[in-house]
MARVEXTI-597313 format. One line per field, with one value per atom (N, C-alpha, C, O): residue number from 0; residue in one letter; atom name; x, y, z. Coordinates in steps of 0.001 Angstrom, whole numbers, plus 500000, padded with zeros to 6 digits. Example, Ala and Ser with C-alpha at 12.3 -4.5 7.8 and 13.67 -1.06 7.14 Angstrom:
# residues 2
nr = 0|0|0|0|1|1|1|1
rest = A|A|A|A|S|S|S|S
atom = N|CA|C|O|N|CA|C|O
xx = 513190|512300|513200|514236|512850|513670|512900|513409
yy = 494310|495500|496700|496681|497750|498940|500030|501138
zz = 507800|507800|507800|508465|507080|507140|507870|508039
END
This chain:
# residues 216
nr = 0|0|0|0|1|1|1|1|2|2|2|2|3|3|3|3|4|4|4|4|5|5|5|5|6|6|6|6|7|7|7|7|8|8|8|8|9|9|9|9|10|10|10|10|11|11|11|11|12|12|12|12|13|13|13|13|14|14|14|14|15|15|15|15|16|16|16|16|17|17|17|17|18|18|18|18|19|19|19|19|20|20|20|20|21|21|21|21|22|22|22|22|23|23|23|23|24|24|24|24|25|25|25|25|26|26|26|26|27|27|27|27|28|28|28|28|29|29|29|29|30|30|30|30|31|31|31|31|32|32|32|32|33|33|33|33|34|34|34|34|35|35|35|35|36|36|36|36|37|37|37|37|38|38|38|38|39|39|39|39|40|40|40|40|41|41|41|41|42|42|42|42|43|43|43|43|44|44|44|44|45|45|45|45|46|46|46|46|47|47|47|47|48|48|48|48|49|49|49|49|50|50|50|50|51|51|51|51|52|52|52|52|53|53|53|53|54|54|54|54|55|55|55|55|56|56|56|56|57|57|57|57|58|58|58|58|59|59|59|59|60|60|60|60|61|61|61|61|62|62|62|62|63|63|63|63|64|64|64|64|65|65|65|65|66|66|66|66|67|67|67|67|68|68|68|68|69|69|69|69|70|70|70|70|71|71|71|71|72|72|72|72|73|73|73|73|74|74|74|74|75|75|75|75|76|76|76|76|77|77|77|77|78|78|78|78|79|79|79|79|80|80|80|80|81|81|81|81|82|82|82|82|83|83|83|83|84|84|84|84|85|85|85|85|86|86|86|86|87|87|87|87|88|88|88|88|89|89|89|89|90|90|90|90|91|91|91|91|92|92|92|92|93|93|93|93|94|94|94|94|95|95|95|95|96|96|96|96|97|97|97|97|98|98|98|98|99|99|99|99|100|100|100|100|101|101|101|101|102|102|102|102|103|103|103|103|104|104|104|104|105|105|105|105|106|106|106|106|107|107|107|107|108|108|108|108|109|109|109|109|110|110|110|110|111|111|111|111|112|112|112|112|113|113|113|113|114|114|114|114|115|115|115|115|116|116|116|116|117|117|117|117|118|118|118|118|119|119|119|119|120|120|120|120|121|121|121|121|122|122|122|122|123|123|123|123|124|124|124|124|125|125|125|125|126|126|126|126|127|127|127|127|128|128|128|128|129|129|129|129|130|130|130|130|131|131|131|131|132|132|132|132|133|133|133|133|134|134|134|134|135|135|135|135|136|136|136|136|137|137|137|137|138|138|138|138|139|139|139|139|140|140|140|140|141|141|141|141|142|142|142|142|143|143|143|143|144|144|144|144|145|145|145|145|146|146|146|146|147|147|147|147|148|148|148|148|149|149|149|149|150|150|150|150|151|151|151|151|152|152|152|152|153|153|153|153|154|154|154|154|155|155|155|155|156|156|156|156|157|157|157|157|158|158|158|158|159|159|159|159|160|160|160|160|161|161|161|161|162|162|162|162|163|163|163|163|164|164|164|164|165|165|165|165|166|166|166|166|167|167|167|167|168|168|168|168|169|169|169|169|170|170|170|170|171|171|171|171|172|172|172|172|173|173|173|173|174|174|174|174|175|175|175|175|176|176|176|176|177|177|177|177|178|178|178|178|179|179|179|179|180|180|180|180|181|181|181|181|182|182|182|182|183|183|183|183|184|184|184|184|185|185|185|185|186|186|186|186|187|187|187|187|188|188|188|188|189|189|189|189|190|190|190|190|191|191|191|191|192|192|192|192|193|193|193|193|194|194|194|194|195|195|195|195|196|196|196|196|197|197|197|197|198|198|198|198|199|199|199|199|200|200|200|200|201|201|201|201|202|202|202|202|203|203|203|203|204|204|204|204|205|205|205|205|206|206|206|206|207|207|207|207|208|208|208|208|209|209|209|209|210|210|210|210|211|211|211|211|212|212|212|212|213|213|213|213|214|214|214|214|215|215|215|215
rest = M|M|M|M|V|V|V|V|R|R|R|R|E|E|E|E|D|D|D|D|P|P|P|P|G|G|G|G|A|A|A|A|A|A|A|A|S|S|S|S|L|L|L|L|A|A|A|A|L|L|L|L|V|V|V|V|R|R|R|R|G|G|G|G|I|I|I|I|V|V|V|V|H|H|H|H|L|L|L|L|D|D|D|D|E|E|E|E|P|P|P|P|A|A|A|A|A|A|A|A|V|V|V|V|F|F|F|F|E|E|E|E|A|A|A|A|M|M|M|M|L|L|L|L|T|T|T|T|G|G|G|G|W|W|W|W|E|E|E|E|R|R|R|R|Q|Q|Q|Q|Q|Q|Q|Q|R|R|R|R|S|S|S|S|R|R|R|R|G|G|G|G|L|L|L|L|V|V|V|V|E|E|E|E|T|T|T|T|S|S|S|S|V|V|V|V|E|E|E|E|P|P|P|P|R|R|R|R|L|L|L|L|A|A|A|A|F|F|F|F|V|V|V|V|R|R|R|R|R|R|R|R|F|F|F|F|Q|Q|Q|Q|G|G|G|G|F|F|F|F|A|A|A|A|E|E|E|E|G|G|G|G|Y|Y|Y|Y|P|P|P|P|R|R|R|R|E|E|E|E|W|W|W|W|T|T|T|T|P|P|P|P|A|A|A|A|D|D|D|D|V|V|V|V|E|E|E|E|D|D|D|D|F|F|F|F|T|T|T|T|V|V|V|V|S|S|S|S|L|L|L|L|M|M|M|M|S|S|S|S|G|G|G|G|A|A|A|A|H|H|H|H|R|R|R|R|R|R|R|R|N|N|N|N|P|P|P|P|A|A|A|A|T|T|T|T|I|I|I|I|R|R|R|R|N|N|N|N|Y|Y|Y|Y|H|H|H|H|L|L|L|L|T|T|T|T|L|L|L|L|R|R|R|R|M|M|M|M|F|F|F|F|C|C|C|C|D|D|D|D|Y|Y|Y|Y|V|V|V|V|T|T|T|T|S|S|S|S|A|A|A|A|H|H|H|H|Y|Y|Y|Y|G|G|G|G|R|R|R|R|V|V|V|V|R|R|R|R|E|E|E|E|C|C|C|C|A|A|A|A|E|E|E|E|R|R|R|R|P|P|P|P|E|E|E|E|T|T|T|T|V|V|V|V|P|P|P|P|A|A|A|A|Q|Q|Q|Q|I|I|I|I|C|C|C|C|F|F|F|F|D|D|D|D|F|F|F|F|N|N|N|N|T|T|T|T|I|I|I|I|A|A|A|A|H|H|H|H|L|L|L|L|Q|Q|Q|Q|D|D|D|D|D|D|D|D|E|E|E|E|G|G|G|G|R|R|R|R|P|P|P|P|E|E|E|E|R|R|R|R|R|R|R|R|P|P|P|P|F|F|F|F|S|S|S|S|Y|Y|Y|Y|D|D|D|D|V|V|V|V|M|M|M|M|E|E|E|E|T|T|T|T|L|L|L|L|F|F|F|F|D|D|D|D|F|F|F|F|L|L|L|L|D|D|D|D|D|D|D|D|R|R|R|R|V|V|V|V|D|D|D|D|R|R|R|R|A|A|A|A|A|A|A|A|R|R|R|R|S|S|S|S|G|G|G|G|R|R|R|R|K|K|K|K|S|S|S|S|G|G|G|G|L|L|L|L|A|A|A|A|A|A|A|A|L|L|L|L|R|R|R|R|D|D|D|D|A|A|A|A|Q|Q|Q|Q|M|M|M|M|V|V|V|V|K|K|K|K|T|T|T|T|I|I|I|I|Y|Y|Y|Y|A|A|A|A|F|F|F|F|G|G|G|G|L|L|L|L|R|R|R|R|R|R|R|R|R|R|R|R|E|E|E|E|L|L|L|L|C|C|C|C|M|M|M|M|L|L|L|L|D|D|D|D|V|V|V|V|V|V|V|V|A|A|A|A|L|L|L|L|R|R|R|R|P|P|P|P|N|N|N|N|P|P|P|P|H|H|H|H|M|M|M|M|P|P|P|P
atom = N|CA|C|O|N|CA|C|O|N|CA|C|O|N|CA|C|O|N|CA|C|O|N|CA|C|O|N|CA|C|O|N|CA|C|O|N|CA|C|O|N|CA|C|O|N|CA|C|O|N|CA|C|O|N|CA|C|O|N|CA|C|O|N|CA|C|O|N|CA|C|O|N|CA|C|O|N|CA|C|O|N|CA|C|O|N|CA|C|O|N|CA|C|O|N|CA|C|O|N|CA|C|O|N|CA|C|O|N|CA|C|O|N|CA|C|O|N|CA|C|O|N|CA|C|O|N|CA|C|O|N|CA|C|O|N|CA|C|O|N|CA|C|O|N|CA|C|O|N|CA|C|O|N|CA|C|O|N|CA|C|O|N|CA|C|O|N|CA|C|O|N|CA|C|O|N|CA|C|O|N|CA|C|O|N|CA|C|O|N|CA|C|O|N|CA|C|O|N|CA|C|O|N|CA|C|O|N|CA|C|O|N|CA|C|O|N|CA|C|O|N|CA|C|O|N|CA|C|O|N|CA|C|O|N|CA|C|O|N|CA|C|O|N|CA|C|O|N|CA|C|O|N|CA|C|O|N|CA|C|O|N|CA|C|O|N|CA|C|O|N|CA|C|O|N|CA|C|O|N|CA|C|O|N|CA|C|O|N|CA|C|O|N|CA|C|O|N|CA|C|O|N|CA|C|O|N|CA|C|O|N|CA|C|O|N|CA|C|O|N|CA|C|O|N|CA|C|O|N|CA|C|O|N|CA|C|O|N|CA|C|O|N|CA|C|O|N|CA|C|O|N|CA|C|O|N|CA|C|O|N|CA|C|O|N|CA|C|O|N|CA|C|O|N|CA|C|O|N|CA|C|O|N|CA|C|O|N|CA|C|O|N|CA|C|O|N|CA|C|O|N|CA|C|O|N|CA|C|O|N|CA|C|O|N|CA|C|O|N|CA|C|O|N|CA|C|O|N|CA|C|O|N|CA|C|O|N|CA|C|O|N|CA|C|O|N|CA|C|O|N|CA|C|O|N|CA|C|O|N|CA|C|O|N|CA|C|O|N|CA|C|O|N|CA|C|O|N|CA|C|O|N|CA|C|O|N|CA|C|O|N|CA|C|O|N|CA|C|O|N|CA|C|O|N|CA|C|O|N|CA|C|O|N|CA|C|O|N|CA|C|O|N|CA|C|O|N|CA|C|O|N|CA|C|O|N|CA|C|O|N|CA|C|O|N|CA|C|O|N|CA|C|O|N|CA|C|O|N|CA|C|O|N|CA|C|O|N|CA|C|O|N|CA|C|O|N|CA|C|O|N|CA|C|O|N|CA|C|O|N|CA|C|O|N|CA|C|O|N|CA|C|O|N|CA|C|O|N|CA|C|O|N|CA|C|O|N|CA|C|O|N|CA|C|O|N|CA|C|O|N|CA|C|O|N|CA|C|O|N|CA|C|O|N|CA|C|O|N|CA|C|O|N|CA|C|O|N|CA|C|O|N|CA|C|O|N|CA|C|O|N|CA|C|O|N|CA|C|O|N|CA|C|O|N|CA|C|O|N|CA|C|O|N|CA|C|O|N|CA|C|O|N|CA|C|O|N|CA|C|O|N|CA|C|O|N|CA|C|O|N|CA|C|O|N|CA|C|O|N|CA|C|O|N|CA|C|O|N|CA|C|O|N|CA|C|O|N|CA|C|O|N|CA|C|O|N|CA|C|O|N|CA|C|O|N|CA|C|O|N|CA|C|O|N|CA|C|O|N|CA|C|O|N|CA|C|O|N|CA|C|O|N|CA|C|O|N|CA|C|O|N|CA|C|O|N|CA|C|O|N|CA|C|O|N|CA|C|O|N|CA|C|O|N|CA|C|O|N|CA|C|O|N|CA|C|O|N|CA|C|O|N|CA|C|O|N|CA|C|O|N|CA|C|O|N|CA|C|O|N|CA|C|O|N|CA|C|O|N|CA|C|O|N|CA|C|O|N|CA|C|O|N|CA|C|O|N|CA|C|O|N|CA|C|O|N|CA|C|O|N|CA|C|O|N|CA|C|O|N|CA|C|O|N|CA|C|O|N|CA|C|O|N|CA|C|O|N|CA|C|O|N|CA|C|O|N|CA|C|O|N|CA|C|O|N|CA|C|O|N|CA|C|O|N|CA|C|O|N|CA|C|O|N|CA|C|O|N|CA|C|O
xx = 616032|615459|615589|614990|616212|616204|614979|614824|614220|613080|613059|612774|613380|613322|611996|610787|612838|611577|610644|610962|609744|608751|609278|608780|610480|610566|612205|612910|612530|614024|614252|613524|615655|616298|615754|614998|616256|616559|615159|615061|614171|612767|611952|611017|612881|612656|613670|613393|614798|616058|616974|617419|616975|617814|618986|619394|619912|621004|621650|621325|622933|623181|622653|623232|621492|620773|620904|620597|621481|622018|621071|620710|620609|619484|619897|621116|619036|619589|620096|621009|619137|618775|619404|620142|620179|620295|619708|618988|620134|619484|617833|617235|617347|615907|615487|614264|616146|615859|615785|614701|616838|617118|616392|615939|615599|614960|613556|613124|612742|611435|611614|610610|613011|612610|612588|611942|613569|613178|611619|611150|610886|609605|608505|607457|609043|608524|608621|607632|610021|610188|609089|608100|609971|608864|607267|606774|606777|605460|604607|603439|605678|605720|605890|605038|607152|607022|606327|606259|605388|604202|602854|602315|602842|601413|601577|600647|602884|603131|602601|602308|602652|602434|600874|600408|599860|598645|598321|597109|598616|598528|597841|598557|596278|595598|596343|597529|596040|596099|596610|597710|594888|595009|595976|596325|596505|597427|598702|599256|599547|600666|600639|601574|599293|599643|600091|600893|599350|599773|601506|602171|601854|603100|604423|605591|603705|603968|604930|606019|603289|603285|604392|604921|604239|604800|606579|607349|607124|608325|608868|610055|607987|608449|608445|609256|607229|607119|608584|609295|608908|610226|611010|610933|611658|612731|612422|613300|611518|610979|611526|611818|611501|611528|613855|614706|613865|615433|616238|617428|615520|616295|617671|618776|616996|618384|617816|616911|618099|617797|618131|618634|617926|617762|619374|619731|620490|622026|622399|623438|621308|622075|621536|621944|620391|619433|620373|620563|620685|621336|619911|618707|620474|619447|619320|618380|619895|619476|618294|617893|617798|617186|616061|615292|616164|614702|614618|613478|615557|615544|614363|613487|615125|615112|613132|612316|613030|611771|610633|609605|611080|610052|609644|608628|610893|610910|610043|609223|610174|609009|607208|606190|607238|606301|605579|604456|606480|605706|605723|605113|606013|606016|604741|604341|604555|603666|602300|601934|601537|600369|599246|598097|600380|599643|600517|600877|600688|601852|600911|600014|601480|600979|600837|601495|600224|600301|601144|600426|601869|602533|601941|602423|601385|600841|601008|601335|600735|601039|602655|603269|603221|604896|605116|605627|604925|605089|605447|606382|604084|603750|604225|604150|604689|605950|607030|607458|607715|608818|608775|609922|607807|607835|607327|607134|607194|607170|608100|608292|609089|610304|611076|611819|611407|612271|611991|612938|610594|609898|610687|611122|610808|611424|612789|613347|613577|614851|615441|616660|614623|614983|614779|615723|613800|614157|615003|615646|615062|616419|617418|618449|617744|619311|619322|620043|618213|617939|618681|618499|619796|619754|619710|620414|618309|617287|616638|615665|617180|616217|617351|617075|619140|619611|619854|620524|619387|619464|620704|621357|621257|622764|624003|624921|623478|624517|624552|625664|623374|622591|622595|622618|622579|623741|625578|626186|625805|626993|627679|628850|626981|627217|627496|628415|626810|626630|627116|627625|627320|628059|627467|627276|627242|626334|626741|627083|626764|627219|625805|624813|626017|625047|624318|624910|622722|621967|621895|622131|621686|621835|620705|620254|620109|618940|618983|620031|618200|618599|617580|617523|616732|615727|616009|616000|616371|616887|615791|615090|616208|616029|616044|615593|616823|617387|616540|616813|616098|615216|614338|614237|613361|611938|611293|611848|609619|609026|608907|608976|608646|608533|606923|606081|606832|605108|605291|605843|604589|604775|603454|603257|602303|600965|600180|600743|599095|598159|596993|596005|597168|595946|596831|597224|596905|598042|596997|597491|595624|594494|594819|595440|594301|594317|593293|592122|594184|593040|591445|590742|591015|589430|588885|587670|589767|588916|589116|589463|588925|589003|588179|587134|588434|587697|586648|586921|585372|584352|584245|584843|583540|582989|582612|582459|582473|581616|579748|578819|579885|578604|577752|576560|579125|578488|578405|577719|578801|578764|577741|577727|577152|575630|574542|573359|575317|574094|573770|572956|574368|574492|573358|572444|573984|573069|571951|571129|571500|570131|569757|569206|570045|569238|569062|568177|570197|569775|568377|567617|568441|567548|566448|565696|566161|564832|564554|563487|565639|565450|564817|563977|565241|564540|563191|562363|563014|561430|560277|559104|560934|560470|559750|558530|560492|560437|559412|558673|559732|558968|557410|556756|556763|555631|554743|553612|555672|556120|554900|554375|554674|554628|555794|555982|556414|557285|558083|558124|558870|559750|561243|562347|561200|562462|563075|564019|562365|562801|563467|564441|563381|564960|565926|566978|565792|567102|567869|569061|566224|567616|567745|568039|567476|567990|569259|570210|569270|570661|571992|573024|571311|572596|573085|574183|571812|572368|573260|574452|572620|573760|574983|575975|575140|576602|577508|578721|576553|577527|577819|578594|577445|577320|578329|579310|578528|579543|580719|581496|581089|582001|582879|584077|581842|582170|582815|583975|581325|582057|583612|584219|583759|585079|586072|587070|585809|587065|587434|588631|586308|586367|586652|586252|587433|587875|586003|585095|586148|584909|585081|584190|585934|586252|585833|584973|586674|586454|584929|584654|583918|582843|581963|580858|582334|581488|582237|581486|583293|583457|582461|582123|582381|581696|580577|579630|580518|579817|579110|579574|577854|577543|578024|577778|579322|579765|581347|582333|581089|581667|580829|581137|580203|578795|578669|578099|579436|579078|580213|580986|580015|580499|582091|582108|582888|584259|584553|584543|584835|584754|586124|586458|587124|588239|588685|589594|587193|587434|586460|585311|586860|585832|584613|583957
yy = 244002|244062|245502|246512|245534|246983|247388|246949|248292|248690|249587|250782|248820|249524|250606|250426|251903|252142|251686|250850|252123|251783|251699|250981|252375|252542|251977|252252|251256|250788|249762|249171|250063|249169|247753|246961|247659|245989|245130|244000|245937|245567|244928|244128|245783|245014|244210|243418|244344|243574|242961|243587|241754|240480|240443|240070|240749|240792|238766|237668|239526|238232|237318|236290|237924|237407|238235|239372|237159|237513|237879|236771|238605|238538|238437|238493|238278|238098|239500|239604|240719|241984|242308|241331|243225|243298|244742|245146|245636|247364|247087|247724|246762|246695|245796|245878|244806|244209|245732|246203|246344|247834|248495|249141|248945|249726|249658|250516|248213|247851|247836|247974|247653|247740|248604|248528|250116|251535|252049|252751|251702|251857|251087|251609|249600|249206|249943|250517|250164|250957|252353|252612|253085|254288|254404|255110|253255|253279|252791|253030|251982|251819|253280|253676|253871|255121|256014|256692|255894|257158|256405|256983|255548|254384|255021|255657|254815|254901|256555|256901|257007|259223|259124|260167|257816|257974|258106|257918|258428|258889|257407|256407|257359|257463|256675|256811|255413|254704|255565|255671|256256|257804|258568|259022|258734|259114|258928|259703|257578|256936|256284|256333|255569|255009|255336|254749|256812|258120|258376|258336|258661|258876|257544|257692|256348|255334|255296|255212|255452|255145|256326|256424|256860|258600|258163|258350|257605|257443|256149|255823|255537|254460|254939|254974|255377|256435|256952|256494|258289|258635|257400|257176|256528|255396|255288|255685|254899|254518|255347|254952|256992|257937|257987|257800|258163|258136|257057|257221|255851|254327|254644|255017|254270|253962|254089|254907|253610|253446|254882|255840|254904|256226|256548|257724|255344|255590|256453|257085|256299|257002|258163|258814|258346|259713|261318|261781|261724|263522|264850|264675|265747|267154|267006|267706|266308|266606|265891|266168|264732|263589|264829|265238|265290|266091|266806|266727|267780|269223|268361|268784|267058|266562|266346|266568|265953|264940|265855|265527|267494|268441|269088|269210|269340|269758|269109|269687|267777|266245|266653|266196|267672|267752|269278|269732|269545|270926|270907|271908|270435|270521|268961|268012|269238|268174|268514|269487|267786|268086|267884|268202|267200|266529|267410|267082|268604|269698|269443|268629|270368|269693|271355|272339|271301|273195|273543|274019|273629|274588|273466|272464|273822|272994|271424|270930|270883|269463|269423|268879|269865|269463|269634|268655|270369|271517|269805|269273|269625|268292|266663|265555|267036|266018|266172|265208|267482|267954|267545|267418|267351|268052|266447|266173|265446|263998|263227|262395|263401|263316|263740|262829|265094|265455|264677|264478|264257|263593|262136|261686|261376|260079|260241|259153|261112|261477|261941|262046|262195|262849|261132|260593|260650|258959|258275|257378|258512|256869|257692|257031|259109|259502|259624|259250|260296|260076|258824|257616|259675|258337|257300|256406|257919|256870|256010|255456|255593|254101|253716|252994|253996|252865|252475|251463|253161|253202|253543|252551|254570|255019|253867|253484|253529|252635|251302|250819|250678|249294|249523|248562|250444|251134|250682|250053|251555|251120|249854|249632|249157|247446|246939|246119|247243|246910|247245|248352|246560|247196|248311|248237|248901|249754|251521|251595|253070|253905|254307|253945|255457|255802|256816|257696|256856|257780|259723|260056|260258|261674|262512|262324|263451|264315|264975|265591|264995|265421|266568|267119|266928|268359|269256|269166|270530|271887|272809|272592|273836|274810|276196|277304|275221|275732|274537|274777|273965|272537|271863|270675|273428|273129|273811|274900|273877|275496|275449|274477|276749|277576|277881|278119|277795|278081|279552|280184|279797|282324|282367|283132|281860|282661|281904|280932|282209|281970|281281|280926|281051|280582|280597|281566|279238|278467|277940|277419|277962|277448|278030|279081|277184|277219|278593|278605|279995|281035|280714|281354|279450|279370|278894|278724|278389|277718|278939|278715|280035|281199|281098|280501|281683|281426|282459|283513|282366|282548|283982|284266|284644|286056|286716|285806|287697|287886|287620|287000|288290|288385|286976|286765|286160|284902|284244|283263|284158|283116|284134|283841|284921|285827|285241|285070|284906|284207|282735|282020|282482|280884|280332|279508|281296|280958|281611|281300|282623|283176|281698|280942|281393|280603|279263|278587|278644|277775|277833|276929|279501|279491|279394|278536|279645|279964|278325|277896|277655|276064|275490|274590|276016|275187|275674|274974|277037|277439|276749|276525|276496|275708|274838|274853|273924|272550|272207|271242|273617|273493|273757|272832|274406|274965|273771|273542|273349|272129|270850|269972|271020|269549|268415|267737|268347|266579|267155|268261|265879|265348|265969|265644|266558|267116|268769|269454|268950|269825|269620|270372|268784|268280|268253|268785|267673|267862|268748|268985|269361|270369|272117|273305|271553|272729|271618|272243|270309|269978|270656|271147|270378|270755|272180|272389|273342|274696|274455|274755|273813|273925|273445|273852|272403|272065|273004|272882|274047|274425|275655|276404|275811|277585|277012|277754|275395|275229|275372|276139|274855|274819|275886|276040|276741|278195|278738|279067|278725|279252|279496|280449|277824|277417|276707|276145|276710|276596|274974|274724|273654|272741|272069|272618|270670|270362|269128|269068|268560|267581|266270|265713|266075|264470|265252|264878|266363|267137|267314|267142|267606|267877|266702|266821|265587|264325|263791|263055|264057|263406|264141|263638|265343|266215|265784|265365|265818|265180|266335|267464|265839|267048|268071|269249|267204|267552|268744|269266|268796|269450|270541|270766|271074|271696|272997|274085|272391|272740|274341|274595|275164|275857|276059|275606|276448|276298|277967|279115|277176|278413|278988|280043|278021|279442|280262|281059|279499|280631|281856|281672|283261|283858|283639|284543
zz = 122445|121038|119974|120344|118947|118448|117371|116231|118043|117111|115505|115429|114453|113508|113187|113328|112653|111723|110677|109831|110733|109138|108187|107319|107940|106668|106444|105473|107425|107893|106157|105360|106315|104878|105491|104928|106610|107083|107297|107775|106838|106955|105650|105603|104367|103287|102707|101806|103136|101994|103537|104499|103265|103843|103754|102654|104679|104546|104456|104908|103356|103271|101708|101357|100930|100069|098659|098303|098069|096719|095523|095124|094916|094334|092853|092686|091574|090157|089456|088637|090072|089627|090303|090178|091485|092444|092454|093368|091166|091785|091439|092306|091007|090495|091811|091917|093060|094483|095152|095496|095281|096146|095813|096758|094107|094239|094940|095710|094460|094785|096488|097187|097123|098530|099252|100297|098775|098755|098626|099523|097558|097443|098541|098918|098997|100362|101212|101669|101730|102692|102884|103569|101778|101565|102322|103203|101411|101480|102827|103134|103545|104856|105907|106702|105653|106037|106433|107458|104752|104115|105711|106655|105430|106034|107490|107986|108213|108985|109746|110890|108889|109229|108798|108340|108900|108529|107608|107718|106143|104944|104268|104216|103719|103210|102483|102784|101120|100237|098795|098253|098387|097804|097531|096442|098782|098644|098331|097551|099050|098537|097166|096367|096937|095654|094664|093938|094502|093322|093009|091973|094485|094910|094644|094286|094966|094307|092638|092070|092521|090796|089686|088579|090700|089816|090109|089167|091403|091018|090381|090391|089895|088762|087607|086681|087813|086090|085657|084762|086743|086731|086649|085441|087106|087112|085489|084724|085097|083672|082246|081117|083048|082503|082476|081606|083214|083828|083161|082893|082873|082576|083243|082849|084633|085879|087227|087391|087894|089563|090407|089821|091282|092319|092225|092294|092045|092461|090996|090800|090084|089126|088536|087575|089387|088815|089154|090279|088280|088535|088350|088161|088458|088618|087425|087049|086384|084950|084096|082966|085134|084653|084863|083994|086174|086550|085553|085096|084711|083917|082178|081424|082363|081451|081388|080493|082452|082823|082469|081877|083079|083330|081644|080959|081534|079741|078969|078254|079068|078120|078758|078237|080060|080689|080090|079872|080031|079839|077956|077580|077273|075645|075137|075812|074140|073302|073409|074069|072810|073103|074754|075059|075430|076827|077995|079125|077269|078458|080284|080499|081239|082348|082987|082649|083562|084297|085082|085961|085329|087003|088431|088958|088529|089667|090028|091107|088991|088466|088352|089269|087483|087728|089163|089707|089709|090975|092217|092816|091988|092970|092294|092825|091026|090555|091273|091909|091316|091735|093518|093948|094468|095482|096193|097377|094794|095102|095059|095946|093695|094256|095042|095404|095729|096224|097729|098491|098079|099379|099487|100547|097989|098510|098132|098273|097714|097861|099261|099400|100218|101136|101881|102459|101777|102346|101789|102334|101019|100394|100648|100517|101029|101997|103646|104571|103484|105317|106196|106047|107397|107792|108743|109212|108850|110345|109641|110152|107810|107489|106858|105900|107071|106826|105270|105064|104226|103090|102631|102308|102488|102431|102567|101841|103961|104853|103850|103636|103217|102752|101363|100594|101036|099494|098943|098078|100197|100582|100780|100474|101238|101499|100593|100591|099515|097895|097218|097392|095972|094895|094491|093277|094756|094179|094602|095782|093772|094707|094822|094189|096141|096824|096279|095654|096452|095912|096542|097703|095915|096458|096114|094985|096873|096342|094982|094784|094106|092889|092627|091528|093732|093429|094471|095699|093314|094819|093593|092604|094408|093814|092453|092164|092048|090812|089872|088696|089917|088770|089584|089887|090054|090491|090326|090181|090191|090297|091248|092000|091495|092754|092902|092036|094166|094003|094390|095291|093318|093322|093532|094476|093060|092241|093362|093863|093747|094617|093960|094602|092320|092105|090425|089775|090145|088901|087913|086913|087978|087335|085877|085718|084759|083271|083164|083544|082419|082180|082514|083296|081648|081275|082048|081941|083415|084709|085717|086877|085324|086789|087575|087318|088811|089698|089770|089195|090423|090431|091209|092247|090635|090817|092332|093146|092763|093680|093231|093749|092273|091649|090668|090443|090238|089863|090982|090693|092544|093362|094253|095449|093993|094468|093620|093917|092253|090978|091333|090750|092146|092097|093350|093364|094393|095658|095526|096389|094564|094329|093942|094742|092853|092079|092391|091867|093579|094413|095590|095938|096057|097150|096151|096613|095488|094024|093537|093098|093713|093300|094547|094574|095386|097220|096806|096225|097179|096821|095895|096194|094746|094356|094347|094184|094534|095183|096457|096656|097366|098356|097859|098340|097292|096092|095340|094912|095443|094006|094755|094071|096141|097108|097233|098242|096229|096064|097014|097552|097110|098474|097492|097931|096622|096247|096952|096557|097806|098212|099263|099294|100362|101036|100336|100688|099277|098665|097904|097709|097358|096837|098520|098396|099366|100033|100912|101382|101089|100828|100273|100731|098842|097746|098309|098824|098063|098692|099619|099547|100674|102232|101843|102448|100662|100855|099791|099617|099067|098715|099099|098505|099716|100637|101395|101448|102337|103132|102534|103103|101541|101102|100865|101106|100229|099587|100857|101106|101822|103448|104500|104989|104443|105031|103962|104414|102371|102036|101777|101639|101688|101809|100682|099655|100512|099335|099292|100120|098250|098483|099493|100134|099461|100574|102096|102893|102195|103362|103651|104838|102872|102892|102936|103466|102437|102569|104282|104922|104808|105487|107273|108345|106710|107870|108525|107858|109868|111034|111852|112011|112367|113442|113864|113604|115093|115987|114712|115232|113445|113240|112788|111617|113053|112788|114199|114122|115456|116544|116498|115574|117684|117618|118436|119580|118130|118923|119521|119075|120944|121916|121804|122343|120863|120713|119596|119367|118692|117896|117810|118210|117258|116696|116313|115796
END
C-alpha cells in the first residue's frame, strides 16, 4: 500500500469523476490539500485559515484560477493594496506575497502530484508567480507606521517606574489589588526582557521560567 503525503492531489480529487466546473473543483482540491499539508506540519487554525482566505481573495481579484495566474496579477494586486484610502503597510503586503509564494510552491511541487493532476486534465499547469522582482523584500528592521514608533529607553523606564509605584500604592491601600498589580508589572517586564508576543506570554508555564544550563 502506497502512503500518500497529507497534501497529495489523490486525497482530494477522485480519478474518473467529471465535475460540472472542472477548474473550480481543482482549485478547491488544491486548497484542501494545502490545508492538510499545513496542518500536518502542526500549524494551528489561526495560521491556516487566514492563508486560505487570502488565496481565495487573490483568486477573486485575478478572476481566474492558478493555471491562469501570471506575475502581472501579483503586480496589479500589490498596486491595489498601495493605493486608495485603505492602503496596506509594507509588512502586510510582504506577508501576502509570502502566503501566495507558499501556495504556488505547494501546487507546483512534485511531491504532491498537482502538476501531474493538472496535466491529465483539460487545463494548463500552474506555475510560480512570486519572484524577487515583483515582491517586497524585507530591508528594514522596523517597518511600522511612523506614528507608532518604538518605545525609547526613557519611555520604558518611565513605564516600569509607574508599574512599580502602582504595586506600592496597592499594597499600602490594604486592598486585594496588590497581587494583580504585581502580576501586570511582571508580565510587562517579561515581555520586554524576552521579546515575547502576547500568545507566547499567555502560554508561559512554570517550567519555562527555570534557568537553562546551556544558555549564559
